N, C-alpha and C positions, 0 to 999 in steps of 0.2 A: 504493500500500499503507500503511496505518496504519501509525503507530508501534509498536504494540503486536502487530500482526498477525505480525510476526517471529519471536515467540517462543511466542505463547498457543498455535501450532497444532503446537508442537514440543514438548510438555511428556510425554515420553516417556523412560524410562531405559535406556541402551546401556551399554557399554563399549568401551575401546580396546586396542589391543597396548602402542602407547607414544604418543608427541607427534606422529610423525609420520602414523601413522595415523589419529591425532585430525585432523590437519591434512586428510587426505584427504575426510575424512567432512564437513569443513566447505565444503570447495570444492567438494564437489557439491552443497551446499545456495545456495552463491553462484555459481551458474554462471552466471545472468544479467548477471554482471559481467565475464565472460570479453570479451577482446580489445578492452575498453573503454579507447581512449588514457588517460582521464581519470585510471584508478584509481590509486591508491597505498596498498599495503600497509605496515604499522606492526606490526613482532611487539613487543609490550612483554617487555624484557629480565627475566629469562634466559628463563626457561621459555616465554613465549609466541614466541620465536624459530624453534624448530622445528615448532612449528604453523603459523604465519605463511610459512613457505618453501614449504612444501606448496600453502599458499592461495594464494600469488604466481606459483608454476610451473603451477600449474594455469589460475589465468586470463590467465597471459601478463602480467604485470604488475609493475612494480619493487618490491622491497622496502628496507625500512631499518627498524633499532632504535628503538623509544622507550621512553624511560628514566622508570620510576616507582619509587619507594623509599615503600616502607610507612612510615607514624609508630606505632611500635608503642609501648604503654603502658609507661613505665617500667619498673614492678613484673612486666608482662607483655607481653613483647615483641611475641608471637605474636598478641596481640589489637593490631588496626590502630584507633587514635583518628583515623587521616586519611590522608594519601598525598600525596608532593611531586612533580611532574612536571617535565620536560625545560621550560625557560625559566621555571623557579620558580615554578610553580602550586602553590597549597596547596589540598586540601579536607580539612577536618576531618569527622569523623563525631560528628555531635552523641548520638545516641544513646549511643555509646559513652562521651562524654565525661563524659554526665550520671551514669554510672552509678559514675564512679571517682573518686578525688581524685588529679586532677593542678594543679599548680600551672602559672601562666604561665611560670614560668623554665625548669621541667622539659620544657615544648613545646618552648620555644626551643631548649634544648638537644638534643631530639632530632631538631629541623627543621636545625640547624646540623650535625649529625652525618649524617645521613641526605644533605645537602645535598652535603658532602664527597665521600661514597660514590658520589654520583650524576656529579659531575661528571670521578669518577677513571674511571668506566666509560665516560664520553663520550669521553674522550682514549682510552681501551682498546680499544673497539670502533671508533671509527671515526679515531683519529691524527691528529685534527685538521681531518676532513674536517666541513662542517656538515650537519647535519639534511636529510634531502629537506624542500623548501617546500610544505606542504601548501594554499598558496593555488589555490582555484578548483579542487582535484583532488576527486575522489569517495575519498574515505581510508576505508579496511577497519581498524579496529583489532581486532588478534588477540593473546590470550594462551590459556594452555593450562588455563584454567578461574577461573572468579570465586568469592568467599565474601560478604564483604560487599558487595563490587562498588567498596569506595574506590578501589584503586589506578586501576581501569578508568574511573571517573567524574572521577578527575583528570586523566587522558590524554583524555579527551571534551573537557571543559574547555579543557583545554590547545590542543587541534589547533581547537577550534570559535574560538577566540581569534585564529587564525591567516587566517582567510576561505576555509575550504574550499566545496565545491559541495555535501557532503552528507556526513556522519557514520555510519559503520555499524558496528555493536560484533559480532563474533563470536567465539564461546567453545565449547568442545567440553562444557562444563560448567558449573553454575549453579542457586543455588534460584530459584523463582520468584520471589521477592520483590525478591532482586537486580536479575534481568533486567526487572521491572518498574519498578524505582525507575531503570534506567539507559535505559529506552524513553520517559521524559519527557524526556531530555536528548539521545539518539542519535536520528539519522533512522530506524535500522532496530537491531534486536536478534536476530541468529540463536544460538541455544543448541541443539546439536544433543543433549541430553541433559538433563532435570531430575529426577533420582530425588527420589521423595516423600521416601525417608530421607537425604536431603542431608546430610552430614557434613562433608566436606573434598572437597578437588576431586581428591586421589590415588585415591579411593576408585574411582574409574572406569578406572584404569589398570592394566595388568598391570605395564608397567615405567613407574615414575614417580623416574626418577633425578634427581640435581641436574644441573643445567645450569650448565655451566661457561663461564668467558671464552673458551677455546680454541675452544669447540662454538659459541659464537655467532659466533665470528669467522670460521670455517669456513662458516660459512652465509651470513654476508653476502658471502664472496668467493666464493661460488658463486653464477653466473649463474640466473635464474629464466625466462628465455626463453629 
């Protein structure tokens, strides 16, 4: 399969009851991975973990959480100028940076703040347990959706640096442009829904509640096999 065919043939709009429903829909698209002992599913915290749990359960694969923190523009924190991933990998969105006035000092302050929060969550979710080793694995990175794709791109690059056999990105929703960008770095991109009028990830969910730390810990403690 070519790197782009995983999303170009799924450019349709669909909706989901909640993240668990979206995960089951994604699992159906990933059925060829089922029972492959090399598969490792990573759910991006926090919203991607409920989706990823359903994927991992359907594929009978192990699940772990992967942490990525958005680097928001200081005056517009919802606008991502980049992302920070587990292991310290940083990806900056040059398109956003070129359109806003942000100093190097401001960027450093945002990175330091988000690095502290990432470390806190690493401890909260795993309690000191190290992240699952992706070396030689068929890694599936799952989130509840992508917008700019900066967070997922940071995750792909961080995982790729660890030497996996392959990296697949799987999300319930995202714009075609972001999926195309990710397809240049991932081995496969599966996006279950690409609305032509994409505005936000939450638009395809009936229930898009904020996922808390307790929900993440509960899912990580629930066996997938």
